[in-house]
PDB file with one MODEL, atoms N, CA, C and O in Angstrom:
MODEL        1
ATOM      1  N   MET A   1     -79.050-158.710  42.741  1.00  0.00           N
ATOM      2  CA  MET A   1     -80.418-159.160  42.633  1.00  0.00           C
ATOM      3  C   MET A   1     -80.872-159.820  43.930  1.00  0.00           C
ATOM      4  O   MET A   1     -82.051-159.741  44.275  1.00  0.00           O
ATOM      5  N   GLY A   2     -79.974-160.460  44.649  1.00  0.00           N
ATOM      6  CA  GLY A   2     -80.319-161.148  45.885  1.00  0.00           C
ATOM      7  C   GLY A   2     -80.865-160.210  46.945  1.00  0.00           C
ATOM      8  O   GLY A   2     -81.812-160.552  47.653  1.00  0.00           O
ATOM      9  N   ILE A   3     -80.268-159.022  47.058  1.00  0.00           N
ATOM     10  CA  ILE A   3     -80.729-158.072  48.079  1.00  0.00           C
ATOM     11  C   ILE A   3     -82.132-157.571  47.759  1.00  0.00           C
ATOM     12  O   ILE A   3     -82.919-157.312  48.669  1.00  0.00           O
ATOM     13  N   LEU A   4     -82.449-157.433  46.490  1.00  0.00           N
ATOM     14  CA  LEU A   4     -83.794-157.000  46.102  1.00  0.00           C
ATOM     15  C   LEU A   4     -84.834-158.058  46.466  1.00  0.00           C
ATOM     16  O   LEU A   4     -85.943-157.729  46.887  1.00  0.00           O
ATOM     17  N   LEU A   5     -84.473-159.316  46.304  1.00  0.00           N
ATOM     18  CA  LEU A   5     -85.390-160.384  46.695  1.00  0.00           C
ATOM     19  C   LEU A   5     -85.589-160.417  48.202  1.00  0.00           C
ATOM     20  O   LEU A   5     -86.691-160.696  48.674  1.00  0.00           O
ATOM     21  N   TRP A   6     -84.523-160.132  48.972  1.00  0.00           N
ATOM     22  CA  TRP A   6     -84.669-160.080  50.425  1.00  0.00           C
ATOM     23  C   TRP A   6     -85.579-158.921  50.834  1.00  0.00           C
ATOM     24  O   TRP A   6     -86.362-159.047  51.776  1.00  0.00           O
ATOM     25  N   ILE A   7     -85.475-157.794  50.127  1.00  0.00           N
ATOM     26  CA  ILE A   7     -86.348-156.661  50.435  1.00  0.00           C
ATOM     27  C   ILE A   7     -87.792-157.008  50.095  1.00  0.00           C
ATOM     28  O   ILE A   7     -88.701-156.706  50.867  1.00  0.00           O
ATOM     29  N   LEU A   8     -88.008-157.640  48.944  1.00  0.00           N
ATOM     30  CA  LEU A   8     -89.362-158.062  48.578  1.00  0.00           C
ATOM     31  C   LEU A   8     -89.901-159.077  49.580  1.00  0.00           C
ATOM     32  O   LEU A   8     -91.062-159.005  49.984  1.00  0.00           O
ATOM     33  N   ALA A   9     -89.059-160.012  49.974  1.00  0.00           N
ATOM     34  CA  ALA A   9     -89.468-160.984  50.998  1.00  0.00           C
ATOM     35  C   ALA A   9     -89.776-160.269  52.305  1.00  0.00           C
ATOM     36  O   ALA A   9     -90.700-160.658  53.020  1.00  0.00           O
ATOM     37  N   GLY A  10     -89.017-159.234  52.623  1.00  0.00           N
ATOM     38  CA  GLY A  10     -89.260-158.452  53.827  1.00  0.00           C
ATOM     39  C   GLY A  10     -90.580-157.711  53.770  1.00  0.00           C
ATOM     40  O   GLY A  10     -91.285-157.615  54.774  1.00  0.00           O
ATOM     41  N   LEU A  11     -90.919-157.188  52.604  1.00  0.00           N
ATOM     42  CA  LEU A  11     -92.211-156.514  52.442  1.00  0.00           C
ATOM     43  C   LEU A  11     -93.362-157.482  52.686  1.00  0.00           C
ATOM     44  O   LEU A  11     -94.315-157.162  53.396  1.00  0.00           O
ATOM     45  N   ILE A  12     -93.266-158.650  52.098  1.00  0.00           N
ATOM     46  CA  ILE A  12     -94.303-159.669  52.291  1.00  0.00           C
ATOM     47  C   ILE A  12     -94.308-160.135  53.740  1.00  0.00           C
ATOM     48  O   ILE A  12     -95.368-160.334  54.334  1.00  0.00           O
ATOM     49  N   ALA A  13     -93.114-160.308  54.305  1.00  0.00           N
ATOM     50  CA  ALA A  13     -93.008-160.761  55.695  1.00  0.00           C
ATOM     51  C   ALA A  13     -93.624-159.754  56.657  1.00  0.00           C
ATOM     52  O   ALA A  13     -94.270-160.147  57.629  1.00  0.00           O
ATOM     53  N   GLY A  14     -93.438-158.479  56.405  1.00  0.00           N
ATOM     54  CA  GLY A  14     -94.024-157.456  57.263  1.00  0.00           C
ATOM     55  C   GLY A  14     -95.534-157.509  57.236  1.00  0.00           C
ATOM     56  O   GLY A  14     -96.188-157.402  58.274  1.00  0.00           O
ATOM     57  N   TRP A  15     -96.081-157.673  56.061  1.00  0.00           N
ATOM     58  CA  TRP A  15     -97.532-157.779  55.935  1.00  0.00           C
ATOM     59  C   TRP A  15     -98.044-159.033  56.637  1.00  0.00           C
ATOM     60  O   TRP A  15     -99.030-158.976  57.372  1.00  0.00           O
ATOM     61  N   LEU A  16     -97.371-160.177  56.410  1.00  0.00           N
ATOM     62  CA  LEU A  16     -97.778-161.427  57.061  1.00  0.00           C
ATOM     63  C   LEU A  16     -97.639-161.351  58.577  1.00  0.00           C
ATOM     64  O   LEU A  16     -98.497-161.846  59.308  1.00  0.00           O
ATOM     65  N   THR A  17     -96.577-160.742  59.043  1.00  0.00           N
ATOM     66  CA  THR A  17     -96.368-160.614  60.482  1.00  0.00           C
ATOM     67  C   THR A  17     -97.463-159.767  61.108  1.00  0.00           C
ATOM     68  O   THR A  17     -97.927-160.056  62.211  1.00  0.00           O
ATOM     69  N   GLY A  18     -97.874-158.722  60.404  1.00  0.00           N
ATOM     70  CA  GLY A  18     -98.982-157.901  60.893  1.00  0.00           C
ATOM     71  C   GLY A  18    -100.265-158.709  61.031  1.00  0.00           C
ATOM     72  O   GLY A  18    -101.067-158.454  61.929  1.00  0.00           O
ATOM     73  N   LYS A  19    -100.462-159.680  60.145  1.00  0.00           N
ATOM     74  CA  LYS A  19    -101.645-160.541  60.216  1.00  0.00           C
ATOM     75  C   LYS A  19    -101.497-161.623  61.281  1.00  0.00           C
ATOM     76  O   LYS A  19    -102.469-161.970  61.951  1.00  0.00           O
ATOM     77  N   ILE A  20    -100.288-162.158  61.441  1.00  0.00           N
ATOM     78  CA  ILE A  20    -100.043-163.245  62.395  1.00  0.00           C
ATOM     79  C   ILE A  20    -100.034-162.723  63.828  1.00  0.00           C
ATOM     80  O   ILE A  20    -100.676-163.299  64.706  1.00  0.00           O
ATOM     81  N   MET A  21     -99.311-161.639  64.062  1.00  0.00           N
ATOM     82  CA  MET A  21     -99.141-161.087  65.405  1.00  0.00           C
ATOM     83  C   MET A  21    -100.211-160.032  65.653  1.00  0.00           C
ATOM     84  O   MET A  21     -99.930-158.833  65.642  1.00  0.00           O
ATOM     85  N   LYS A  22    -101.403-160.476  65.870  1.00  0.00           N
ATOM     86  CA  LYS A  22    -102.499-159.535  66.089  1.00  0.00           C
ATOM     87  C   LYS A  22    -102.321-158.844  67.434  1.00  0.00           C
ATOM     88  O   LYS A  22    -101.501-159.250  68.258  1.00  0.00           O
ATOM     89  N   GLY A  23    -103.082-157.826  67.631  1.00  0.00           N
ATOM     90  CA  GLY A  23    -102.982-157.053  68.869  1.00  0.00           C
ATOM     91  C   GLY A  23    -102.761-155.609  68.517  1.00  0.00           C
ATOM     92  O   GLY A  23    -103.314-155.104  67.540  1.00  0.00           O
ATOM     93  N   SER A  24    -101.962-154.951  69.303  1.00  0.00           N
ATOM     94  CA  SER A  24    -101.693-153.542  69.031  1.00  0.00           C
ATOM     95  C   SER A  24    -100.716-153.447  67.870  1.00  0.00           C
ATOM     96  O   SER A  24     -99.502-153.509  68.061  1.00  0.00           O
ATOM     97  N   GLY A  25    -101.251-153.299  66.675  1.00  0.00           N
ATOM     98  CA  GLY A  25    -100.424-153.244  65.481  1.00  0.00           C
ATOM     99  C   GLY A  25     -99.654-151.937  65.384  1.00  0.00           C
ATOM    100  O   GLY A  25     -99.924-150.990  66.122  1.00  0.00           O
ATOM    101  N   TYR A  26     -98.717-151.895  64.489  1.00  0.00           N
ATOM    102  CA  TYR A  26     -97.882-150.722  64.302  1.00  0.00           C
ATOM    103  C   TYR A  26     -98.251-149.955  63.039  1.00  0.00           C
ATOM    104  O   TYR A  26     -97.649-148.923  62.744  1.00  0.00           O
ATOM    105  N   GLY A  27     -99.225-150.447  62.299  1.00  0.00           N
ATOM    106  CA  GLY A  27     -99.616-149.805  61.056  1.00  0.00           C
ATOM    107  C   GLY A  27     -98.939-150.448  59.868  1.00  0.00           C
ATOM    108  O   GLY A  27     -97.936-151.149  60.002  1.00  0.00           O
ATOM    109  N   PHE A  28     -99.500-150.200  58.722  1.00  0.00           N
ATOM    110  CA  PHE A  28     -99.045-150.859  57.500  1.00  0.00           C
ATOM    111  C   PHE A  28     -97.580-150.595  57.204  1.00  0.00           C
ATOM    112  O   PHE A  28     -96.827-151.537  56.958  1.00  0.00           O
ATOM    113  N   PHE A  29     -97.153-149.330  57.221  1.00  0.00           N
ATOM    114  CA  PHE A  29     -95.782-148.996  56.834  1.00  0.00           C
ATOM    115  C   PHE A  29     -94.755-149.474  57.851  1.00  0.00           C
ATOM    116  O   PHE A  29     -93.679-149.933  57.468  1.00  0.00           O
ATOM    117  N   VAL A  30     -95.062-149.375  59.119  1.00  0.00           N
ATOM    118  CA  VAL A  30     -94.127-149.856  60.142  1.00  0.00           C
ATOM    119  C   VAL A  30     -94.047-151.387  60.092  1.00  0.00           C
ATOM    120  O   VAL A  30     -92.976-151.958  60.296  1.00  0.00           O
ATOM    121  N   ASP A  31     -95.176-152.049  59.820  1.00  0.00           N
ATOM    122  CA  ASP A  31     -95.141-153.500  59.656  1.00  0.00           C
ATOM    123  C   ASP A  31     -94.213-153.902  58.511  1.00  0.00           C
ATOM    124  O   ASP A  31     -93.475-154.881  58.617  1.00  0.00           O
ATOM    125  N   ILE A  32     -94.254-153.153  57.435  1.00  0.00           N
ATOM    126  CA  ILE A  32     -93.374-153.447  56.299  1.00  0.00           C
ATOM    127  C   ILE A  32     -91.918-153.201  56.677  1.00  0.00           C
ATOM    128  O   ILE A  32     -91.045-153.999  56.333  1.00  0.00           O
ATOM    129  N   LEU A  33     -91.650-152.108  57.378  1.00  0.00           N
ATOM    130  CA  LEU A  33     -90.274-151.847  57.819  1.00  0.00           C
ATOM    131  C   LEU A  33     -89.785-152.932  58.774  1.00  0.00           C
ATOM    132  O   LEU A  33     -88.627-153.346  58.710  1.00  0.00           O
ATOM    133  N   LEU A  34     -90.673-153.391  59.661  1.00  0.00           N
ATOM    134  CA  LEU A  34     -90.306-154.492  60.552  1.00  0.00           C
ATOM    135  C   LEU A  34     -90.051-155.768  59.758  1.00  0.00           C
ATOM    136  O   LEU A  34     -89.187-156.565  60.123  1.00  0.00           O
ATOM    137  N   GLY A  35     -90.795-155.963  58.681  1.00  0.00           N
ATOM    138  CA  GLY A  35     -90.570-157.122  57.827  1.00  0.00           C
ATOM    139  C   GLY A  35     -89.210-157.087  57.159  1.00  0.00           C
ATOM    140  O   GLY A  35     -88.530-158.109  57.066  1.00  0.00           O
ATOM    141  N   ILE A  36     -88.813-155.912  56.695  1.00  0.00           N
ATOM    142  CA  ILE A  36     -87.492-155.777  56.079  1.00  0.00           C
ATOM    143  C   ILE A  36     -86.404-155.995  57.118  1.00  0.00           C
ATOM    144  O   ILE A  36     -85.425-156.696  56.861  1.00  0.00           O
ATOM    145  N   ALA A  37     -86.572-155.391  58.295  1.00  0.00           N
ATOM    146  CA  ALA A  37     -85.604-155.622  59.375  1.00  0.00           C
ATOM    147  C   ALA A  37     -85.633-157.081  59.805  1.00  0.00           C
ATOM    148  O   ALA A  37     -84.592-157.658  60.119  1.00  0.00           O
ATOM    149  N   GLY A  38     -86.820-157.679  59.819  1.00  0.00           N
ATOM    150  CA  GLY A  38     -86.945-159.098  60.155  1.00  0.00           C
ATOM    151  C   GLY A  38     -86.236-159.987  59.154  1.00  0.00           C
ATOM    152  O   GLY A  38     -85.693-161.030  59.517  1.00  0.00           O
ATOM    153  N   ALA A  39     -86.240-159.578  57.896  1.00  0.00           N
ATOM    154  CA  ALA A  39     -85.508-160.337  56.879  1.00  0.00           C
ATOM    155  C   ALA A  39     -84.019-160.347  57.201  1.00  0.00           C
ATOM    156  O   ALA A  39     -83.347-161.365  57.039  1.00  0.00           O
ATOM    157  N   LEU A  40     -83.512-159.212  57.656  1.00  0.00           N
ATOM    158  CA  LEU A  40     -82.095-159.153  58.035  1.00  0.00           C
ATOM    159  C   LEU A  40     -81.825-159.996  59.275  1.00  0.00           C
ATOM    160  O   LEU A  40     -80.857-160.755  59.317  1.00  0.00           O
ATOM    161  N   VAL A  41     -82.681-159.863  60.281  1.00  0.00           N
ATOM    162  CA  VAL A  41     -82.515-160.636  61.517  1.00  0.00           C
ATOM    163  C   VAL A  41     -82.661-162.127  61.236  1.00  0.00           C
ATOM    164  O   VAL A  41     -81.850-162.934  61.690  1.00  0.00           O
ATOM    165  N   GLY A  42     -83.698-162.487  60.487  1.00  0.00           N
ATOM    166  CA  GLY A  42     -83.920-163.891  60.151  1.00  0.00           C
ATOM    167  C   GLY A  42     -82.768-164.475  59.352  1.00  0.00           C
ATOM    168  O   GLY A  42     -82.354-165.610  59.588  1.00  0.00           O
ATOM    169  N   GLY A  43     -82.246-163.695  58.401  1.00  0.00           N
ATOM    170  CA  GLY A  43     -81.099-164.148  57.618  1.00  0.00           C
ATOM    171  C   GLY A  43     -79.867-164.338  58.474  1.00  0.00           C
ATOM    172  O   GLY A  43     -79.114-165.294  58.288  1.00  0.00           O
ATOM    173  N   PHE A  44     -79.658-163.423  59.419  1.00  0.00           N
ATOM    174  CA  PHE A  44     -78.523-163.515  60.337  1.00  0.00           C
ATOM    175  C   PHE A  44     -78.633-164.774  61.198  1.00  0.00           C
ATOM    176  O   PHE A  44     -77.667-165.521  61.352  1.00  0.00           O
ATOM    177  N   ILE A  45     -79.829-164.996  61.754  1.00  0.00           N
ATOM    178  CA  ILE A  45     -80.035-166.169  62.611  1.00  0.00           C
ATOM    179  C   ILE A  45     -79.895-167.458  61.803  1.00  0.00           C
ATOM    180  O   ILE A  45     -79.243-168.404  62.244  1.00  0.00           O
ATOM    181  N   ALA A  46     -80.509-167.492  60.620  1.00  0.00           N
ATOM    182  CA  ALA A  46     -80.440-168.685  59.775  1.00  0.00           C
ATOM    183  C   ALA A  46     -78.996-168.981  59.379  1.00  0.00           C
ATOM    184  O   ALA A  46     -78.587-170.142  59.343  1.00  0.00           O
ATOM    185  N   ASN A  47     -78.231-167.946  59.084  1.00  0.00           N
ATOM    186  CA  ASN A  47     -76.828-168.122  58.721  1.00  0.00           C
ATOM    187  C   ASN A  47     -76.040-168.720  59.876  1.00  0.00           C
ATOM    188  O   ASN A  47     -75.212-169.607  59.668  1.00  0.00           O
ATOM    189  N   HIS A  48     -76.287-168.246  61.084  1.00  0.00           N
ATOM    190  CA  HIS A  48     -75.555-168.755  62.245  1.00  0.00           C
ATOM    191  C   HIS A  48     -76.011-170.145  62.661  1.00  0.00           C
ATOM    192  O   HIS A  48     -75.274-170.870  63.329  1.00  0.00           O
ATOM    193  N   LEU A  49     -77.221-170.518  62.270  1.00  0.00           N
ATOM    194  CA  LEU A  49     -77.693-171.880  62.538  1.00  0.00           C
ATOM    195  C   LEU A  49     -77.258-172.856  61.453  1.00  0.00           C
ATOM    196  O   LEU A  49     -77.511-174.057  61.548  1.00  0.00           O
ATOM    197  N   GLY A  50     -76.600-172.331  60.422  1.00  0.00           N
ATOM    198  CA  GLY A  50     -76.106-173.179  59.349  1.00  0.00           C
ATOM    199  C   GLY A  50     -77.163-173.562  58.324  1.00  0.00           C
ATOM    200  O   GLY A  50     -76.983-174.521  57.573  1.00  0.00           O
ATOM    201  N   LEU A  51     -78.268-172.816  58.288  1.00  0.00           N
ATOM    202  CA  LEU A  51     -79.304-173.099  57.300  1.00  0.00           C
ATOM    203  C   LEU A  51     -78.883-172.550  55.949  1.00  0.00           C
ATOM    204  O   LEU A  51     -78.168-171.551  55.873  1.00  0.00           O
ATOM    205  N   ASP A  52     -79.325-173.204  54.884  1.00  0.00           N
ATOM    206  CA  ASP A  52     -78.947-172.836  53.527  1.00  0.00           C
ATOM    207  C   ASP A  52     -79.473-171.451  53.184  1.00  0.00           C
ATOM    208  O   ASP A  52     -80.662-171.179  53.346  1.00  0.00           O
ATOM    209  N   ALA A  53     -78.605-170.585  52.717  1.00  0.00           N
ATOM    210  CA  ALA A  53     -78.998-169.225  52.368  1.00  0.00           C
ATOM    211  C   ALA A  53     -79.600-169.130  50.973  1.00  0.00           C
ATOM    212  O   ALA A  53     -80.106-168.075  50.593  1.00  0.00           O
ATOM    213  N   HIS A  54     -79.553-170.205  50.212  1.00  0.00           N
ATOM    214  CA  HIS A  54     -80.045-170.188  48.836  1.00  0.00           C
ATOM    215  C   HIS A  54     -81.232-171.128  48.686  1.00  0.00           C
ATOM    216  O   HIS A  54     -81.240-171.991  47.808  1.00  0.00           O
ATOM    217  N   GLY A  55     -82.228-170.963  49.537  1.00  0.00           N
ATOM    218  CA  GLY A  55     -83.376-171.857  49.527  1.00  0.00           C
ATOM    219  C   GLY A  55     -84.505-171.419  48.623  1.00  0.00           C
ATOM    220  O   GLY A  55     -85.494-172.141  48.498  1.00  0.00           O
ATOM    221  N   GLY A  56     -84.400-170.271  47.991  1.00  0.00           N
ATOM    222  CA  GLY A  56     -85.453-169.788  47.119  1.00  0.00           C
ATOM    223  C   GLY A  56     -86.285-168.703  47.782  1.00  0.00           C
ATOM    224  O   GLY A  56     -86.083-168.362  48.948  1.00  0.00           O
ATOM    225  N   PHE A  57     -87.225-168.170  47.012  1.00  0.00           N
ATOM    226  CA  PHE A  57     -88.002-167.023  47.473  1.00  0.00           C
ATOM    227  C   PHE A  57     -88.927-167.377  48.635  1.00  0.00           C
ATOM    228  O   PHE A  57     -89.022-166.617  49.599  1.00  0.00           O
ATOM    229  N   ILE A  58     -89.604-168.510  48.558  1.00  0.00           N
ATOM    230  CA  ILE A  58     -90.522-168.900  49.635  1.00  0.00           C
ATOM    231  C   ILE A  58     -89.737-169.140  50.921  1.00  0.00           C
ATOM    232  O   ILE A  58     -90.155-168.716  51.998  1.00  0.00           O
ATOM    233  N   TYR A  59     -88.618-169.812  50.805  1.00  0.00           N
ATOM    234  CA  TYR A  59     -87.756-170.047  51.961  1.00  0.00           C
ATOM    235  C   TYR A  59     -87.306-168.724  52.571  1.00  0.00           C
ATOM    236  O   TYR A  59     -87.337-168.554  53.790  1.00  0.00           O
ATOM    237  N   SER A  60     -86.889-167.790  51.723  1.00  0.00           N
ATOM    238  CA  SER A  60     -86.448-166.480  52.205  1.00  0.00           C
ATOM    239  C   SER A  60     -87.579-165.733  52.889  1.00  0.00           C
ATOM    240  O   SER A  60     -87.366-165.067  53.903  1.00  0.00           O
ATOM    241  N   THR A  61     -88.774-165.840  52.341  1.00  0.00           N
ATOM    242  CA  THR A  61     -89.920-165.172  52.943  1.00  0.00           C
ATOM    243  C   THR A  61     -90.241-165.768  54.303  1.00  0.00           C
ATOM    244  O   THR A  61     -90.561-165.032  55.237  1.00  0.00           O
ATOM    245  N   LEU A  62     -90.163-167.074  54.431  1.00  0.00           N
ATOM    246  CA  LEU A  62     -90.410-167.718  55.723  1.00  0.00           C
ATOM    247  C   LEU A  62     -89.364-167.316  56.754  1.00  0.00           C
ATOM    248  O   LEU A  62     -89.695-167.090  57.918  1.00  0.00           O
ATOM    249  N   ILE A  63     -88.109-167.227  56.337  1.00  0.00           N
ATOM    250  CA  ILE A  63     -87.046-166.774  57.237  1.00  0.00           C
ATOM    251  C   ILE A  63     -87.319-165.328  57.662  1.00  0.00           C
ATOM    252  O   ILE A  63     -87.145-164.979  58.829  1.00  0.00           O
ATOM    253  N   ALA A  64     -87.747-164.488  56.709  1.00  0.00           N
ATOM    254  CA  ALA A  64     -88.043-163.094  57.025  1.00  0.00           C
ATOM    255  C   ALA A  64     -89.235-162.978  57.976  1.00  0.00           C
ATOM    256  O   ALA A  64     -89.223-162.144  58.882  1.00  0.00           O
ATOM    257  N   VAL A  65     -90.255-163.802  57.780  1.00  0.00           N
ATOM    258  CA  VAL A  65     -91.409-163.791  58.685  1.00  0.00           C
ATOM    259  C   VAL A  65     -90.960-164.181  60.092  1.00  0.00           C
ATOM    260  O   VAL A  65     -91.363-163.554  61.072  1.00  0.00           O
ATOM    261  N   GLY A  66     -90.131-165.208  60.191  1.00  0.00           N
ATOM    262  CA  GLY A  66     -89.617-165.617  61.504  1.00  0.00           C
ATOM    263  C   GLY A  66     -88.848-164.501  62.183  1.00  0.00           C
ATOM    264  O   GLY A  66     -89.030-164.257  63.376  1.00  0.00           O
ATOM    265  N   GLY A  67     -87.987-163.818  61.432  1.00  0.00           N
ATOM    266  CA  GLY A  67     -87.234-162.703  61.994  1.00  0.00           C
ATOM    267  C   GLY A  67     -88.134-161.549  62.401  1.00  0.00           C
ATOM    268  O   GLY A  67     -87.913-160.924  63.438  1.00  0.00           O
ATOM    269  N   ALA A  68     -89.146-161.262  61.594  1.00  0.00           N
ATOM    270  CA  ALA A  68     -90.068-160.173  61.913  1.00  0.00           C
ATOM    271  C   ALA A  68     -90.900-160.504  63.146  1.00  0.00           C
ATOM    272  O   ALA A  68     -91.173-159.624  63.962  1.00  0.00           O
ATOM    273  N   ILE A  69     -91.302-161.757  63.287  1.00  0.00           N
ATOM    274  CA  ILE A  69     -92.050-162.163  64.488  1.00  0.00           C
ATOM    275  C   ILE A  69     -91.186-161.988  65.727  1.00  0.00           C
ATOM    276  O   ILE A  69     -91.667-161.532  66.764  1.00  0.00           O
ATOM    277  N   ILE A  70     -89.916-162.347  65.623  1.00  0.00           N
ATOM    278  CA  ILE A  70     -88.993-162.158  66.750  1.00  0.00           C
ATOM    279  C   ILE A  70     -88.871-160.674  67.088  1.00  0.00           C
ATOM    280  O   ILE A  70     -88.907-160.299  68.260  1.00  0.00           O
ATOM    281  N   LEU A  71     -88.729-159.828  66.068  1.00  0.00           N
ATOM    282  CA  LEU A  71     -88.619-158.385  66.315  1.00  0.00           C
ATOM    283  C   LEU A  71     -89.875-157.818  66.953  1.00  0.00           C
ATOM    284  O   LEU A  71     -89.787-157.028  67.892  1.00  0.00           O
ATOM    285  N   VAL A  72     -91.043-158.208  66.459  1.00  0.00           N
ATOM    286  CA  VAL A  72     -92.290-157.702  67.020  1.00  0.00           C
ATOM    287  C   VAL A  72     -92.437-158.160  68.473  1.00  0.00           C
ATOM    288  O   VAL A  72     -92.872-157.393  69.331  1.00  0.00           O
ATOM    289  N   ALA A  73     -92.072-159.410  68.739  1.00  0.00           N
ATOM    290  CA  ALA A  73     -92.165-159.918  70.116  1.00  0.00           C
ATOM    291  C   ALA A  73     -91.247-159.129  71.037  1.00  0.00           C
ATOM    292  O   ALA A  73     -91.633-158.798  72.158  1.00  0.00           O
ATOM    293  N   ILE A  74     -90.033-158.824  70.578  1.00  0.00           N
ATOM    294  CA  ILE A  74     -89.095-158.038  71.385  1.00  0.00           C
ATOM    295  C   ILE A  74     -89.626-156.617  71.594  1.00  0.00           C
ATOM    296  O   ILE A  74     -89.559-156.083  72.701  1.00  0.00           O
ATOM    297  N   LEU A  75     -90.150-156.013  70.533  1.00  0.00           N
ATOM    298  CA  LEU A  75     -90.706-154.665  70.664  1.00  0.00           C
ATOM    299  C   LEU A  75     -91.872-154.628  71.633  1.00  0.00           C
ATOM    300  O   LEU A  75     -92.007-153.671  72.395  1.00  0.00           O
ATOM    301  N   ARG A  76     -92.709-155.640  71.620  1.00  0.00           N
ATOM    302  CA  ARG A  76     -93.842-155.682  72.558  1.00  0.00           C
ATOM    303  C   ARG A  76     -93.355-155.844  73.985  1.00  0.00           C
ATOM    304  O   ARG A  76     -93.927-155.264  74.909  1.00  0.00           O
ATOM    305  N   LEU A  77     -92.292-156.636  74.174  1.00  0.00           N
ATOM    306  CA  LEU A  77     -91.740-156.782  75.520  1.00  0.00           C
ATOM    307  C   LEU A  77     -91.141-155.461  76.009  1.00  0.00           C
ATOM    308  O   LEU A  77     -91.315-155.090  77.169  1.00  0.00           O
ATOM    309  N   LEU A  78     -90.442-154.761  75.129  1.00  0.00           N
ATOM    310  CA  LEU A  78     -89.849-153.481  75.503  1.00  0.00           C
ATOM    311  C   LEU A  78     -90.907-152.418  75.751  1.00  0.00           C
ATOM    312  O   LEU A  78     -90.742-151.546  76.605  1.00  0.00           O
ATOM    313  N   LYS A  79     -91.979-152.501  75.005  1.00  0.00           N
ATOM    314  CA  LYS A  79     -93.074-151.531  75.159  1.00  0.00           C
ATOM    315  C   LYS A  79     -93.756-151.664  76.523  1.00  0.00           C
ATOM    316  O   LYS A  79     -94.206-150.674  77.099  1.00  0.00           O
ATOM    317  N   ARG A  80     -93.828-152.892  77.029  1.00  0.00           N
ATOM    318  CA  ARG A  80     -94.432-153.135  78.340  1.00  0.00           C
ATOM    319  C   ARG A  80     -93.548-152.664  79.472  1.00  0.00           C
ATOM    320  O   ARG A  80     -94.046-152.265  80.524  1.00  0.00           O
ATOM    321  N   ALA A  81     -92.228-152.704  79.268  1.00  0.00           N
ATOM    322  CA  ALA A  81     -91.290-152.374  80.354  1.00  0.00           C
ATOM    323  C   ALA A  81     -91.172-150.909  80.604  1.00  0.00           C
ATOM    324  O   ALA A  81     -90.421-150.491  81.486  1.00  0.00           O
TER     325      ALA A  81
ENDMDL
END
């Protein structure tokens, strides 16, 4: 059940990241995929920082948004290069 919640948090995170990181967007579906990948990245970073992995759905969504923002920022940097 935990992985399903991370995917749901990733879906929400992708949508939120698309709204937060304005500019040259990637489209609705790619934003959602970035949100899911961001959930994995955010979870990985949070785990290595020693943050609690069982903080609830809102906490998981915030971690996923943070990871998705990091991914979008990296993709934009790579796109410029």
